[in-house]
C-alpha positions as CSV (number, residue, x, y, z in Angstrom):
1,M,-3.3,-10.7,-22.1
2,P,-0.7,-10.3,-19.4
3,V,1.1,-7.0,-18.5
4,K,1.9,-5.4,-21.8
5,N,5.7,-5.6,-22.8
6,R,5.7,-2.0,-23.9
7,F,5.1,-0.8,-20.3
8,A,8.0,-2.9,-19.1
9,E,10.1,-0.9,-21.5
10,L,8.5,2.4,-20.5
11,Q,8.7,1.8,-16.8
12,P,12.0,3.7,-16.2
13,E,10.5,6.8,-18.0
14,I,7.1,6.5,-16.2
15,T,9.0,6.1,-12.9
16,A,10.9,9.2,-13.5
17,W,7.7,11.1,-14.1
18,R,6.2,9.7,-11.0
19,R,9.2,10.7,-8.9
20,H,9.2,14.2,-10.3
21,L,5.6,14.6,-9.3
22,H,6.4,13.1,-5.8
23,E,9.2,15.8,-5.4
24,N,6.9,18.6,-6.3
25,P,3.5,18.0,-4.5
26,E,0.7,20.6,-4.6
27,L,-2.6,20.8,-2.8
28,L,-6.2,20.9,-3.9
29,F,-6.7,23.3,-6.8
30,D,-3.4,25.1,-6.3
31,T,-1.6,23.0,-8.8
32,P,0.1,25.1,-11.4
33,K,3.4,23.1,-11.6
34,T,1.6,19.7,-11.6
35,S,-1.0,20.8,-14.2
36,A,1.7,22.2,-16.5
37,F,3.8,19.1,-16.2
38,I,0.9,16.9,-17.2
39,E,0.0,19.2,-20.1
40,Q,3.6,19.3,-21.3
41,K,3.9,15.5,-21.2
42,L,0.7,15.0,-23.0
43,K,1.8,17.3,-25.8
44,E,5.1,15.5,-26.1
45,I,3.3,12.2,-26.2
46,G,1.3,13.5,-29.2
47,V,-2.3,13.1,-28.1
48,D,-4.9,14.7,-30.4
49,E,-6.2,17.3,-28.0
50,V,-5.1,18.7,-24.6
51,V,-7.4,21.1,-22.6
52,S,-6.4,22.6,-19.3
53,G,-8.5,24.6,-16.8
54,I,-11.4,22.0,-16.6
55,G,-12.6,21.9,-13.0
56,R,-10.3,25.0,-12.4
57,T,-6.9,23.2,-12.7
58,G,-7.8,19.8,-14.3
59,V,-6.4,18.6,-17.7
60,V,-8.2,16.5,-20.2
61,A,-6.5,14.7,-23.2
62,V,-8.2,13.0,-26.2
63,I,-6.7,10.1,-28.1
64,K,-8.5,8.9,-31.2
65,G,-8.3,5.3,-32.4
66,K,-7.2,4.2,-35.9
67,T,-11.0,4.1,-36.7
68,D,-14.2,5.4,-35.1
69,T,-17.0,3.3,-36.5
70,S,-18.3,2.5,-33.0
71,G,-18.8,6.1,-31.8
72,K,-17.7,4.9,-28.4
73,V,-16.0,7.2,-25.9
74,I,-14.3,5.9,-22.8
75,G,-13.1,8.1,-20.0
76,L,-10.0,7.2,-17.8
77,R,-9.4,9.3,-14.7
78,A,-6.4,9.9,-12.4
79,D,-6.1,12.3,-9.6
80,F,-3.0,14.4,-8.9
81,D,-3.2,16.5,-5.7
82,A,-1.1,15.8,-2.6
83,L,-1.8,16.0,1.1
84,P,-0.8,18.5,4.0
85,I,1.5,16.0,5.6
86,L,5.2,16.3,6.5
87,E,7.0,13.5,4.6
88,A,9.1,11.0,6.7
89,T,10.2,8.6,4.0
90,G,13.8,9.8,3.7
91,L,13.7,9.2,0.0
92,D,16.2,10.9,-2.2
93,Y,13.2,12.2,-4.2
94,A,11.2,13.2,-1.1
95,S,8.9,16.2,-1.2
96,K,10.8,19.6,-1.7
97,T,7.7,21.4,-0.1
98,P,7.7,21.1,3.8
99,G,4.4,20.0,5.1
100,V,3.1,18.7,1.7
101,M,3.6,15.2,0.3
102,H,2.1,12.7,-2.0
103,A,0.9,10.4,0.8
104,C,-1.9,8.8,-1.2
105,G,-0.2,7.8,-4.4
106,H,-1.9,10.3,-6.7
107,D,1.6,10.8,-8.1
108,G,1.5,7.1,-9.2
109,H,-2.0,7.3,-10.5
110,T,-1.0,10.3,-12.7
111,A,2.2,8.7,-14.0
112,M,0.4,5.5,-14.9
113,L,-2.3,7.4,-16.9
114,L,0.5,9.3,-18.6
115,G,2.1,6.0,-19.4
116,A,-1.2,4.6,-20.8
117,A,-1.6,7.8,-22.8
118,K,1.9,7.3,-24.4
119,Y,1.0,3.7,-25.3
120,L,-2.4,4.5,-26.7
121,A,-1.1,7.5,-28.8
122,E,1.7,5.2,-30.3
123,T,-0.5,2.2,-31.1
124,R,-4.2,3.6,-31.5
125,N,-5.3,0.0,-31.7
126,F,-8.9,0.7,-31.0
127,D,-12.1,1.9,-32.6
128,G,-13.4,5.0,-30.9
129,T,-12.1,7.7,-28.6
130,A,-10.2,7.6,-25.3
131,V,-10.6,10.7,-23.0
132,L,-8.0,10.9,-20.3
133,I,-9.0,12.9,-17.2
134,F,-6.4,14.3,-14.8
135,Q,-8.2,15.6,-11.8
136,P,-7.1,18.1,-9.0
137,A,-8.5,18.3,-5.5
138,E,-9.6,14.8,-4.6
139,E,-8.4,15.2,-1.1
140,G,-11.4,17.2,0.2
141,G,-11.8,19.8,-2.6
142,G,-14.3,17.9,-4.8
143,G,-12.3,18.3,-7.9
144,G,-14.2,15.5,-9.6
145,K,-17.5,17.5,-9.1
146,E,-15.9,20.7,-10.4
147,M,-14.9,18.8,-13.6
148,V,-18.4,17.3,-14.1
149,D,-20.0,20.6,-13.4
150,D,-17.8,22.2,-16.1
151,G,-19.5,20.0,-18.6
152,M,-16.6,17.6,-19.2
153,M,-18.9,14.6,-19.8
154,D,-21.1,16.2,-22.4
155,R,-18.3,18.2,-24.0
156,W,-16.4,15.0,-25.0
157,N,-19.5,12.8,-25.1
158,I,-18.0,10.4,-22.5
159,Q,-20.1,7.3,-22.1
160,E,-18.3,5.3,-19.6
161,V,-15.6,6.3,-17.0
162,Y,-13.0,4.2,-15.1
163,G,-10.7,5.0,-12.2
164,M,-8.1,3.3,-10.2
165,H,-6.4,3.6,-6.8
166,N,-3.4,1.8,-5.3
167,W,-4.0,-0.3,-2.2
168,P,-1.2,-1.0,0.4
169,G,-1.3,-4.5,1.9
170,E,-2.2,-6.2,-1.4
171,D,0.4,-7.9,-3.6
172,V,1.9,-5.6,-6.2
173,G,0.1,-5.5,-9.4
174,T,-2.9,-7.5,-8.2
175,F,-6.5,-6.1,-8.5
176,A,-9.7,-6.0,-6.4
177,I,-13.1,-4.6,-7.2
178,R,-16.7,-4.8,-6.1
179,P,-20.0,-3.8,-7.6
180,G,-22.4,-1.3,-6.1
181,A,-21.5,0.9,-3.2
182,F,-17.8,0.7,-2.7
183,F,-16.5,3.9,-0.9
184,A,-18.5,5.8,1.6
185,A,-20.2,9.1,1.7
186,T,-18.1,11.5,3.8
187,D,-20.0,14.1,5.8
188,Q,-18.7,16.4,8.5
189,F,-20.3,18.1,11.5
190,E,-19.5,20.9,13.9
191,I,-21.5,21.3,17.2
192,E,-21.2,24.4,19.3
193,V,-22.4,23.8,22.9
194,E,-23.2,26.9,25.0
195,G,-23.8,26.8,28.7
196,K,-23.0,29.2,31.5
197,G,-19.3,29.6,32.3
198,G,-17.9,30.3,35.8
199,H,-15.5,29.2,38.5
200,A,-14.6,25.6,38.6
201,A,-14.9,25.6,42.4
202,K,-18.6,26.6,42.1
203,P,-20.0,24.4,39.4
204,N,-23.5,24.7,40.8
205,A,-23.6,28.3,39.6
206,T,-22.6,27.2,36.0
207,I,-24.1,25.1,33.3
208,D,-21.0,23.0,32.7
209,T,-20.4,22.7,28.9
210,T,-17.6,20.2,29.3
211,V,-20.0,17.8,30.9
212,V,-22.8,18.5,28.4
213,A,-20.4,18.0,25.5
214,S,-19.1,14.8,27.0
215,H,-22.6,13.4,27.2
216,I,-23.3,14.5,23.5
217,V,-20.1,12.6,22.4
218,I,-21.4,9.4,24.2
219,A,-25.1,9.9,22.9
220,L,-23.9,10.2,19.3
221,Q,-22.4,6.6,19.5
222,S,-26.0,5.3,19.8
223,I,-26.7,6.4,16.2
224,V,-24.8,3.4,14.9
225,S,-25.5,1.0,17.8
226,R,-29.2,1.7,18.2
227,N,-30.6,3.5,15.2
228,V,-28.9,2.0,12.2
229,D,-29.9,-1.5,11.1
230,P,-27.2,-3.9,12.3
231,V,-26.7,-5.3,8.8
232,E,-26.0,-1.8,7.4
233,Q,-22.7,0.2,7.6
234,A,-22.2,3.5,9.3
235,V,-19.4,5.4,11.2
236,V,-19.8,8.3,13.5
237,S,-16.6,9.7,14.9
238,V,-16.1,12.8,17.1
239,T,-12.5,13.9,16.3
240,S,-12.1,17.2,18.1
241,F,-13.3,18.4,21.5
242,E,-12.2,22.0,22.1
243,T,-13.0,24.3,25.0
244,E,-12.5,28.0,24.9
245,S,-10.7,28.0,28.2
246,K,-7.4,26.4,28.9
247,A,-7.3,27.3,32.6
248,F,-7.5,24.8,35.5
249,N,-10.2,26.8,37.4
250,V,-12.5,27.9,34.7
251,I,-15.6,26.2,33.4
252,P,-16.0,27.4,29.8
253,Q,-19.0,29.1,28.3
254,H,-18.5,27.3,25.0
255,V,-17.3,23.9,23.7
256,R,-16.9,23.0,20.1
257,L,-17.0,19.4,18.7
258,K,-16.1,18.3,15.2
259,G,-16.4,15.0,13.6
260,T,-17.3,12.8,10.6
261,V,-20.2,10.5,9.5
262,R,-19.6,7.8,6.9
263,T,-22.4,5.9,5.2
264,L,-23.0,3.8,2.1
265,K,-26.7,4.4,1.5
266,D,-28.7,7.6,1.1
267,E,-31.4,6.5,3.6
268,I,-28.8,5.7,6.3
269,R,-27.1,9.1,5.4
270,D,-30.4,10.9,6.0
271,L,-31.1,9.0,9.2
272,A,-27.6,9.7,10.6
273,E,-28.0,13.5,10.0
274,V,-31.5,13.7,11.6
275,R,-30.4,11.7,14.6
276,L,-27.2,13.6,15.1
277,K,-29.0,16.9,15.2
278,A,-31.7,15.6,17.6
279,L,-29.3,13.9,20.0
280,A,-27.0,16.9,20.1
281,E,-29.7,19.5,20.6
282,N,-31.8,17.5,23.1
283,T,-28.9,16.2,25.2
284,A,-27.8,19.8,25.6
285,A,-31.3,21.0,26.4
286,A,-31.6,18.3,29.1
287,Y,-28.7,20.0,31.0
288,G,-29.9,23.5,30.4
289,A,-27.5,24.2,27.6
290,T,-27.9,24.7,23.9
291,A,-26.3,23.0,20.9
292,K,-26.0,24.5,17.4
293,V,-25.2,21.8,14.8
294,N,-23.7,22.5,11.4
295,Y,-24.0,19.3,9.4
296,M,-22.0,19.5,6.1
297,R,-22.5,16.9,3.4
298,G,-19.4,15.9,1.5
299,Y,-18.7,13.3,-1.1
300,P,-21.5,11.0,-1.9
301,A,-21.1,7.2,-1.7
302,M,-19.1,5.9,-4.7
303,V,-21.2,3.3,-6.5
304,N,-19.7,1.0,-9.2
305,A,-22.1,0.2,-12.0
306,P,-22.6,-3.7,-12.2
307,A,-21.9,-4.2,-15.9
308,Q,-18.9,-1.9,-16.0
309,T,-17.6,-3.5,-12.8
310,E,-17.8,-7.0,-14.4
311,F,-16.0,-5.7,-17.4
312,A,-13.3,-4.0,-15.4
313,A,-12.7,-7.2,-13.4
314,E,-12.4,-9.3,-16.6
315,V,-9.8,-6.9,-17.9
316,A,-7.9,-7.0,-14.5
317,A,-7.9,-10.8,-14.7
318,K,-6.4,-10.7,-18.1
319,V,-3.6,-8.5,-16.9
320,A,-2.9,-10.1,-13.5
321,G,-4.3,-13.6,-13.8
322,E,-7.2,-12.9,-11.4
323,C,-9.2,-10.1,-9.8
324,K,-10.2,-10.4,-6.2
325,D,-13.4,-9.2,-4.4
326,A,-12.6,-5.9,-2.7
327,P,-13.9,-5.1,0.7
328,L,-16.2,-2.2,1.5
329,V,-14.2,1.0,2.2
330,M,-15.5,3.7,4.7
331,G,-13.1,6.2,3.3
332,G,-14.4,8.7,0.7
333,E,-13.6,9.2,-3.0
334,D,-14.8,12.0,-5.2
335,F,-14.7,9.8,-8.3
336,A,-18.3,9.3,-6.9
337,Y,-19.4,12.4,-8.8
338,M,-18.2,11.0,-12.1
339,L,-20.0,7.7,-11.5
340,E,-23.1,9.7,-10.7
341,S,-22.8,11.3,-14.1
342,R,-21.8,8.2,-16.1
343,P,-21.7,4.4,-15.6
344,G,-18.3,3.1,-14.8
345,A,-16.1,1.4,-12.3
346,Y,-13.3,2.0,-9.8
347,I,-10.7,-0.6,-9.1
348,L,-7.8,-1.2,-6.6
349,V,-4.3,-2.2,-7.6
350,G,-2.0,-3.7,-5.1
351,N,0.9,-1.5,-3.7
352,G,2.7,-4.2,-1.8
353,D,3.8,-4.1,1.9
354,T,4.0,-0.4,2.3
355,A,2.8,2.1,4.8
356,M,-1.0,2.9,4.7
357,V,-2.1,5.8,2.5
358,H,-2.2,9.2,4.4
359,H,0.8,8.1,6.5
360,P,4.0,10.2,6.5
361,Q,6.0,7.1,5.5
362,Y,3.8,6.0,2.6
363,N,5.3,5.7,-0.9
364,F,3.7,4.6,-4.1
365,N,5.3,1.4,-5.3
366,D,6.8,1.9,-8.9
367,E,6.7,-1.8,-9.4
368,A,2.9,-1.5,-9.9
369,I,3.3,0.8,-12.9
370,P,3.2,-1.9,-15.6
371,A,0.1,-3.5,-14.3
372,G,-1.8,-0.2,-13.8
373,C,-0.9,1.0,-17.2
374,S,-1.8,-2.2,-18.8
375,W,-5.3,-2.2,-17.2
376,W,-6.1,1.3,-18.4
377,A,-4.8,0.5,-22.0
378,E,-6.7,-2.8,-22.0
379,I,-9.9,-1.1,-20.9
380,V,-9.7,1.0,-24.0
381,E,-8.6,-1.8,-26.4
382,T,-11.1,-4.3,-25.1
383,R,-14.1,-2.0,-24.7
384,M,-13.5,-0.5,-28.2
385,P,-11.8,-3.3,-30.2
386,A,-10.2,-2.3,-33.5
387,N,-12.1,-3.5,-36.6
């Protein structure tokens, strides 16, 4: 089954929805316009049920097949929040909100799922129930967890759940996936180093926090190079080094470090946390300073279930002719919470030769719409075939 002809017909309408969302980006859970737009379109489409306010500002839609002898319920999820980035695309439909833009393609994900909703509501050529999940706050807010914690999976008896993300650099409309750990756990840390401030011309009378913090930065790199098994994956990055003094002749009393840790396995995640705290505290102590570590666990690793991954790849191959093996991704994705709650799979769809996501010149490629919509619709029709 190639790309469905109906989506070629619907592409201009779906593209218009996508560009409207692009023009009107909103952050995290503060999404009143986006949530209302999604709810309005779903009602116009004629789905069987629309419920807003799941996971604070999420929207859930239910579409019933012509029959329901199987009792199967499949969940399809798209995220819809934007990023705090100043857009630099120059598009005529660029963001109208300075400093906020859809730099990750969530506008495209949402538009494609709305397109799939329109097709499924028109045809209902399946035996079971499709539950469409429109999620806020993927970009750091944990909206996926909020929706799961709201009882979404049990309320609609969702048995499997599937998600999709566009991927720049891959040919438009192609697909890639992998079973098992796919996206990394995303933890953050803050380290406050305290020494003894003083005059820069008399460092012997101080405990120089700048020197201490610099040694901590270097020491933390040994976690990956000397503590983690070389065949495993981990990233430790210090991304902020801030002294409380900006003067040329002052050794500061405090230095604050910030950074992130990315891992794919729970045991490596635990190891990284333990070693980070030990290295920071003991390195500081060696110089007569102290280090207070605040380690904050973020999204867990996103793990695709083997059987559902194989099925998702088969559907993608029907749509695009093939489905490639995707690489490991050390970025985070809060669809992980839904996959912890139910078996399912997450797939990548090619966005063509565009800027990478989270870049001010990124833009979702509307030519990917028919393929993405077809994959979602085919997931439903193939997993719950009509009698």
